[in-house]
Backbone and ligand atoms as CSV (ligand in chain L), in Angstrom:
chain,resi,resn,atom,element,x,y,z
A,1,UNK,N,N,-10.860,8.684,1.882
A,1,UNK,CA,C,-10.112,8.238,0.711
A,1,UNK,C,C,-10.687,6.948,0.156
A,2,UNK,N,N,-11.560,6.342,0.928
A,2,UNK,CA,C,-12.094,5.054,0.496
A,2,UNK,C,C,-13.213,5.259,-0.520
A,3,UNK,N,N,-13.501,4.200,-1.250
A,3,UNK,CA,C,-14.623,4.231,-2.165
A,3,UNK,C,C,-15.751,3.396,-1.559
A,4,UNK,N,N,-16.861,3.335,-2.247
A,4,UNK,CA,C,-17.997,2.591,-1.717
A,4,UNK,C,C,-17.660,1.112,-1.521
A,5,UNK,N,N,-16.845,0.595,-2.425
A,5,UNK,CA,C,-16.577,-0.844,-2.381
A,5,UNK,C,C,-15.790,-1.265,-1.144
A,6,UNK,N,N,-14.867,-0.405,-0.711
A,6,UNK,CA,C,-14.000,-0.810,0.382
A,6,UNK,C,C,-14.272,-0.026,1.664
A,7,UNK,N,N,-15.350,0.736,1.670
A,7,UNK,CA,C,-15.639,1.589,2.824
A,7,UNK,C,C,-15.817,0.784,4.107
A,8,UNK,N,N,-16.269,-0.461,3.971
A,8,UNK,CA,C,-16.524,-1.274,5.164
A,8,UNK,C,C,-15.253,-1.909,5.717
A,9,UNK,N,N,-14.179,-1.830,4.969
A,9,UNK,CA,C,-12.940,-2.491,5.384
A,9,UNK,C,C,-12.129,-1.547,6.271
A,10,UNK,N,N,-12.676,-1.246,7.406
A,10,UNK,CA,C,-12.040,-0.277,8.281
A,10,UNK,C,C,-11.012,-0.942,9.186
A,11,UNK,N,N,-10.086,-0.140,9.631
A,11,UNK,CA,C,-9.045,-0.636,10.529
A,11,UNK,C,C,-9.660,-1.155,11.826
A,12,UNK,N,N,-9.240,-2.347,12.206
A,12,UNK,CA,C,-9.694,-2.880,13.497
A,12,UNK,C,C,-8.695,-3.915,13.991
A,13,UNK,N,N,-8.701,-4.080,15.290
A,13,UNK,CA,C,-7.824,-5.077,15.896
A,13,UNK,C,C,-8.593,-6.372,16.094
A,14,UNK,N,N,-7.868,-7.472,15.959
A,14,UNK,CA,C,-8.495,-8.762,16.211
A,14,UNK,C,C,-8.506,-9.028,17.711
A,15,UNK,N,N,-9.588,-9.618,18.177
A,15,UNK,CA,C,-9.698,-9.970,19.585
A,15,UNK,C,C,-9.501,-11.462,19.805
A,16,UNK,N,N,-9.559,-12.192,18.733
A,16,UNK,CA,C,-9.398,-13.640,18.858
A,16,UNK,C,C,-8.971,-14.188,17.504
A,17,UNK,N,N,-8.581,-15.458,17.511
A,17,UNK,CA,C,-8.221,-16.092,16.247
A,17,UNK,C,C,-9.413,-16.113,15.303
A,18,UNK,N,N,-10.608,-16.182,15.860
A,18,UNK,CA,C,-11.811,-16.185,15.014
A,18,UNK,C,C,-11.930,-14.871,14.247
A,19,UNK,N,N,-11.561,-13.771,14.899
A,19,UNK,CA,C,-11.600,-12.482,14.212
A,19,UNK,C,C,-10.636,-12.472,13.040
A,20,UNK,N,N,-9.467,-13.057,13.260
A,20,UNK,CA,C,-8.459,-13.114,12.204
A,20,UNK,C,C,-8.982,-13.946,11.039
A,21,UNK,N,N,-9.552,-15.095,11.364
A,21,UNK,CA,C,-10.100,-15.962,10.314
A,21,UNK,C,C,-11.187,-15.231,9.540
A,22,UNK,N,N,-12.018,-14.506,10.277
A,22,UNK,CA,C,-13.093,-13.761,9.626
A,22,UNK,C,C,-12.531,-12.721,8.666
A,23,UNK,N,N,-11.461,-12.061,9.086
A,23,UNK,CA,C,-10.840,-11.042,8.238
A,23,UNK,C,C,-10.263,-11.668,6.971
A,24,UNK,N,N,-9.654,-12.851,7.141
A,24,UNK,CA,C,-9.101,-13.549,5.975
A,24,UNK,C,C,-10.229,-13.922,5.017
A,25,UNK,N,N,-11.330,-14.405,5.586
A,25,UNK,CA,C,-12.464,-14.806,4.752
A,25,UNK,C,C,-13.076,-13.600,4.050
A,26,UNK,N,N,-13.149,-12.490,4.778
A,26,UNK,CA,C,-13.688,-11.270,4.180
A,26,UNK,C,C,-12.823,-10.824,3.010
A,27,UNK,N,N,-11.509,-10.845,3.233
A,27,UNK,CA,C,-10.590,-10.432,2.171
A,27,UNK,C,C,-10.704,-11.364,0.970
A,28,UNK,N,N,-10.822,-12.661,1.254
A,28,UNK,CA,C,-10.953,-13.626,0.163
A,28,UNK,C,C,-12.223,-13.365,-0.630
A,29,UNK,N,N,-13.294,-13.042,0.084
A,29,UNK,CA,C,-14.559,-12.750,-0.582
A,29,UNK,C,C,-14.462,-11.517,-1.456
A,30,UNK,N,N,-13.765,-10.499,-0.944
A,30,UNK,CA,C,-13.606,-9.271,-1.712
A,30,UNK,C,C,-12.738,-9.507,-2.940
A,31,UNK,N,N,-11.772,-10.418,-2.807
A,31,UNK,CA,C,-10.950,-10.742,-3.981
A,31,UNK,C,C,-11.794,-11.456,-5.027
A,32,UNK,N,N,-12.699,-12.316,-4.565
A,32,UNK,CA,C,-13.580,-13.010,-5.518
A,32,UNK,C,C,-14.471,-12.022,-6.244
A,33,UNK,N,N,-14.886,-10.986,-5.520
A,33,UNK,CA,C,-15.724,-9.960,-6.147
A,33,UNK,C,C,-14.907,-9.057,-7.062
A,34,UNK,N,N,-13.574,-9.142,-6.927
A,34,UNK,CA,C,-12.722,-8.318,-7.769
A,34,UNK,C,C,-12.464,-6.950,-7.184
A,35,UNK,N,N,-12.833,-6.755,-5.928
A,35,UNK,CA,C,-12.627,-5.456,-5.300
A,35,UNK,C,C,-11.202,-5.335,-4.777
A,36,UNK,N,N,-10.709,-6.420,-4.202
A,36,UNK,CA,C,-9.348,-6.412,-3.687
A,36,UNK,C,C,-8.460,-7.293,-4.543
A,37,UNK,N,N,-7.192,-6.899,-4.597
A,37,UNK,CA,C,-6.196,-7.785,-5.171
A,37,UNK,C,C,-5.036,-7.873,-4.203
A,38,UNK,N,N,-4.374,-9.017,-4.245
A,38,UNK,CA,C,-3.232,-9.205,-3.369
A,38,UNK,C,C,-2.064,-8.364,-3.832
A,39,UNK,N,N,-1.377,-7.780,-2.885
A,39,UNK,CA,C,-0.109,-7.139,-3.164
A,39,UNK,C,C,0.949,-8.082,-2.636
A,40,UNK,N,N,1.811,-8.510,-3.513
A,40,UNK,CA,C,2.772,-9.529,-3.119
A,40,UNK,C,C,3.701,-9.030,-2.022
A,41,UNK,N,N,4.043,-9.950,-1.133
A,41,UNK,CA,C,4.909,-9.596,-0.019
A,41,UNK,C,C,6.270,-9.125,-0.511
A,42,UNK,N,N,6.632,-9.554,-1.708
A,42,UNK,CA,C,7.926,-9.157,-2.252
A,42,UNK,C,C,8.014,-7.645,-2.434
A,43,UNK,N,N,6.853,-6.998,-2.462
A,43,UNK,CA,C,6.860,-5.558,-2.634
A,43,UNK,C,C,7.078,-4.820,-1.322
A,44,UNK,N,N,7.072,-5.553,-0.225
A,44,UNK,CA,C,7.354,-4.932,1.058
A,44,UNK,C,C,8.809,-4.519,1.105
A,45,UNK,N,N,9.054,-3.403,1.720
A,45,UNK,CA,C,10.429,-2.976,1.892
A,45,UNK,C,C,11.047,-3.728,3.057
A,46,UNK,N,N,12.362,-3.693,3.118
A,46,UNK,CA,C,13.053,-4.346,4.228
A,46,UNK,C,C,12.582,-3.761,5.562
A,47,UNK,N,N,12.393,-2.455,5.593
A,47,UNK,CA,C,11.965,-1.803,6.833
A,47,UNK,C,C,10.603,-2.334,7.266
A,48,UNK,N,N,9.738,-2.571,6.294
A,48,UNK,CA,C,8.415,-3.082,6.630
A,48,UNK,C,C,8.502,-4.505,7.165
A,49,UNK,N,N,9.379,-5.298,6.560
A,49,UNK,CA,C,9.541,-6.660,7.062
A,49,UNK,C,C,10.057,-6.653,8.496
A,50,UNK,N,N,11.020,-5.786,8.741
A,50,UNK,CA,C,11.580,-5.711,10.094
A,50,UNK,C,C,10.530,-5.254,11.086
A,51,UNK,N,N,9.711,-4.330,10.658
A,51,UNK,CA,C,8.654,-3.846,11.545
A,51,UNK,C,C,7.718,-4.989,11.916
A,52,UNK,N,N,7.404,-5.803,10.945
A,52,UNK,CA,C,6.522,-6.934,11.212
A,52,UNK,C,C,7.159,-7.890,12.195
A,53,UNK,N,N,8.447,-8.135,12.000
A,53,UNK,CA,C,9.112,-9.112,12.854
A,53,UNK,C,C,9.246,-8.596,14.280
A,54,UNK,N,N,9.313,-7.288,14.427
A,54,UNK,CA,C,9.416,-6.752,15.779
A,54,UNK,C,C,8.059,-6.770,16.470
A,55,UNK,N,N,7.010,-6.636,15.664
A,55,UNK,CA,C,5.669,-6.704,16.242
A,55,UNK,C,C,5.410,-8.107,16.781
A,56,UNK,N,N,5.770,-9.092,15.997
A,56,UNK,CA,C,5.578,-10.467,16.419
A,56,UNK,C,C,6.944,-11.063,16.748
A,57,UNK,N,N,7.186,-11.210,18.016
A,57,UNK,CA,C,8.508,-11.622,18.459
A,57,UNK,C,C,8.946,-12.939,17.848
A,58,UNK,N,N,10.241,-13.093,17.814
A,58,UNK,CA,C,10.810,-14.324,17.273
A,58,UNK,C,C,10.220,-15.530,17.993
A,59,UNK,N,N,10.029,-16.584,17.236
A,59,UNK,CA,C,9.458,-17.779,17.834
A,59,UNK,C,C,8.039,-18.019,17.363
A,60,UNK,N,N,7.377,-16.955,16.978
A,60,UNK,CA,C,6.028,-17.125,16.461
A,60,UNK,C,C,6.100,-17.702,15.043
A,61,UNK,N,N,5.515,-18.846,14.875
A,61,UNK,CA,C,5.597,-19.528,13.588
A,61,UNK,C,C,4.307,-19.386,12.788
A,62,UNK,N,N,3.352,-18.757,13.360
A,62,UNK,CA,C,2.025,-18.776,12.742
A,62,UNK,C,C,1.551,-17.393,12.327
A,63,UNK,N,N,2.522,-16.472,12.176
A,63,UNK,CA,C,2.106,-15.123,11.824
A,63,UNK,C,C,1.736,-15.024,10.351
A,64,UNK,N,N,0.758,-14.210,10.118
A,64,UNK,CA,C,0.296,-13.963,8.766
A,64,UNK,C,C,0.545,-12.501,8.433
A,65,UNK,N,N,0.864,-12.259,7.189
A,65,UNK,CA,C,0.958,-10.873,6.729
A,65,UNK,C,C,0.537,-10.837,5.269
A,66,UNK,N,N,-0.566,-10.197,5.024
A,66,UNK,CA,C,-1.053,-10.056,3.667
A,66,UNK,C,C,-1.294,-8.590,3.390
A,67,UNK,N,N,-0.986,-8.205,2.182
A,67,UNK,CA,C,-1.304,-6.856,1.732
A,67,UNK,C,C,-2.333,-6.968,0.621
A,68,UNK,N,N,-3.271,-6.054,0.656
A,68,UNK,CA,C,-4.293,-6.000,-0.377
A,68,UNK,C,C,-4.423,-4.576,-0.878
A,69,UNK,N,N,-4.939,-4.463,-2.084
A,69,UNK,CA,C,-5.205,-3.142,-2.629
A,69,UNK,C,C,-6.589,-3.126,-3.253
A,70,UNK,N,N,-7.316,-2.071,-2.988
A,70,UNK,CA,C,-8.628,-1.900,-3.604
A,70,UNK,C,C,-8.420,-1.603,-5.084
A,71,UNK,N,N,-9.099,-2.379,-5.916
A,71,UNK,CA,C,-8.928,-2.198,-7.356
A,71,UNK,C,C,-9.701,-0.991,-7.868
A,72,UNK,N,N,-10.560,-0.449,-7.014
A,72,UNK,CA,C,-11.386,0.681,-7.432
A,72,UNK,C,C,-10.709,2.009,-7.112
A,73,UNK,N,N,-10.290,2.159,-5.849
A,73,UNK,CA,C,-9.739,3.453,-5.438
A,73,UNK,C,C,-8.242,3.386,-5.144
A,74,UNK,N,N,-7.689,2.165,-5.071
A,74,UNK,CA,C,-6.251,2.045,-4.892
A,74,UNK,C,C,-5.789,2.050,-3.448
A,75,UNK,N,N,-6.711,2.194,-2.505
A,75,UNK,CA,C,-6.314,2.150,-1.108
A,75,UNK,C,C,-5.709,0.786,-0.784
A,76,UNK,N,N,-4.739,0.779,0.116
A,76,UNK,CA,C,-4.101,-0.474,0.478
A,76,UNK,C,C,-4.468,-0.865,1.902
A,77,UNK,N,N,-4.440,-2.173,2.126
A,77,UNK,CA,C,-4.810,-2.727,3.414
A,77,UNK,C,C,-3.779,-3.766,3.816
A,78,UNK,N,N,-3.632,-3.907,5.105
A,78,UNK,CA,C,-2.713,-4.906,5.617
A,78,UNK,C,C,-3.440,-5.786,6.609
A,79,UNK,N,N,-3.303,-7.088,6.398
A,79,UNK,CA,C,-3.854,-8.055,7.330
A,79,UNK,C,C,-2.672,-8.730,7.993
A,80,UNK,N,N,-2.529,-8.514,9.281
A,80,UNK,CA,C,-1.404,-9.080,9.996
A,80,UNK,C,C,-1.900,-9.683,11.297
A,81,UNK,N,N,-1.380,-10.847,11.612
A,81,UNK,CA,C,-1.825,-11.433,12.862
A,81,UNK,C,C,-1.165,-12.762,13.142
A,82,UNK,N,N,-1.418,-13.234,14.329
A,82,UNK,CA,C,-0.933,-14.543,14.748
A,82,UNK,C,C,-2.120,-15.488,14.776
A,83,UNK,N,N,-2.004,-16.556,13.995
A,83,UNK,CA,C,-3.146,-17.442,13.810
A,83,UNK,C,C,-3.517,-18.186,15.092
A,84,UNK,N,N,-2.580,-18.333,15.985
A,84,UNK,CA,C,-2.889,-19.065,17.221
A,84,UNK,C,C,-3.515,-18.164,18.282
A,85,UNK,N,N,-2.910,-17.021,18.500
A,85,UNK,CA,C,-3.399,-16.149,19.574
A,85,UNK,C,C,-4.492,-15.199,19.085
A,86,UNK,N,N,-4.493,-14.942,17.773
A,86,UNK,CA,C,-5.451,-13.978,17.258
A,86,UNK,C,C,-4.990,-12.548,17.394
A,87,UNK,N,N,-3.797,-12.341,17.925
A,87,UNK,CA,C,-3.269,-10.980,18.009
A,87,UNK,C,C,-3.015,-10.444,16.610
A,88,UNK,N,N,-3.414,-9.219,16.402
A,88,UNK,CA,C,-3.160,-8.627,15.106
A,88,UNK,C,C,-4.295,-7.715,14.717
A,89,UNK,N,N,-4.343,-7.393,13.447
A,89,UNK,CA,C,-5.402,-6.496,13.036
A,89,UNK,C,C,-5.446,-6.305,11.530
A,90,UNK,N,N,-6.495,-5.646,11.140
A,90,UNK,CA,C,-6.704,-5.255,9.752
A,90,UNK,C,C,-6.505,-3.758,9.698
A,91,UNK,N,N,-5.618,-3.304,8.832
A,91,UNK,CA,C,-5.248,-1.893,8.826
A,91,UNK,C,C,-5.422,-1.301,7.442
A,92,UNK,N,N,-6.103,-0.185,7.396
A,92,UNK,CA,C,-6.147,0.593,6.158
A,92,UNK,C,C,-4.906,1.466,6.142
A,93,UNK,N,N,-4.077,1.259,5.146
A,93,UNK,CA,C,-2.798,1.967,5.099
A,93,UNK,C,C,-2.986,3.344,4.503
A,94,UNK,N,N,-2.165,4.247,4.954
A,94,UNK,CA,C,-2.186,5.587,4.371
A,94,UNK,C,C,-1.803,5.478,2.901
A,95,UNK,N,N,-2.479,6.230,2.075
A,95,UNK,CA,C,-2.182,6.167,0.640
A,95,UNK,C,C,-0.722,6.500,0.368
A,96,UNK,N,N,-0.130,5.725,-0.526
A,96,UNK,CA,C,1.246,5.976,-0.905
A,96,UNK,C,C,1.234,7.000,-2.040
A,97,UNK,N,N,1.911,8.087,-1.818
A,97,UNK,CA,C,1.919,9.166,-2.808
A,97,UNK,C,C,3.069,8.935,-3.777
A,98,UNK,N,N,2.710,8.544,-4.990
A,98,UNK,CA,C,3.724,8.313,-6.018
A,98,UNK,C,C,3.258,9.006,-7.289
A,99,UNK,N,N,3.372,10.326,-7.309
A,99,UNK,CA,C,2.808,11.100,-8.425
A,99,UNK,C,C,3.455,10.797,-9.769
A,100,UNK,N,N,4.717,10.373,-9.770
A,100,UNK,CA,C,5.410,10.236,-11.044
A,100,UNK,C,C,5.443,8.798,-11.556
A,101,UNK,N,N,5.099,7.839,-10.682
A,101,UNK,CA,C,5.127,6.442,-11.132
A,101,UNK,C,C,3.786,5.795,-10.880
A,102,UNK,N,N,3.218,5.286,-11.927
A,102,UNK,CA,C,1.920,4.607,-11.809
A,102,UNK,C,C,2.075,3.214,-12.381
A,103,UNK,N,N,2.811,2.383,-11.659
A,103,UNK,CA,C,3.128,1.033,-12.140
A,103,UNK,C,C,1.868,0.215,-12.349
A,104,UNK,N,N,1.850,-0.598,-13.344
A,104,UNK,CA,C,0.680,-1.443,-13.608
A,104,UNK,C,C,0.496,-2.515,-12.534
L,1,ZN,ZN,ZN,-11.763,1.336,-2.565
């Protein structure tokens, strides 16, 4: 489902905080190139927020959660992790099927 621009952005788990930082830098670079755009967290559903909070137990103050979308093919990605431990990963999300609504 990926296009050439985002084909390299494959799902992977972070092994360290450095991996997380690298993923953030990669995403930032792709945004500069115009390949990715941020999807605001406000668009997350309540269920998604709860899922995130259960993944990272209460008390963690350094968790990150960013959503991105490929501007070319529309695939979405999630960057989630703990900045201190490096736990987390970069995930290519399954395409959301919305045949009747194509919001700008
Ligand atoms: Zn793409």
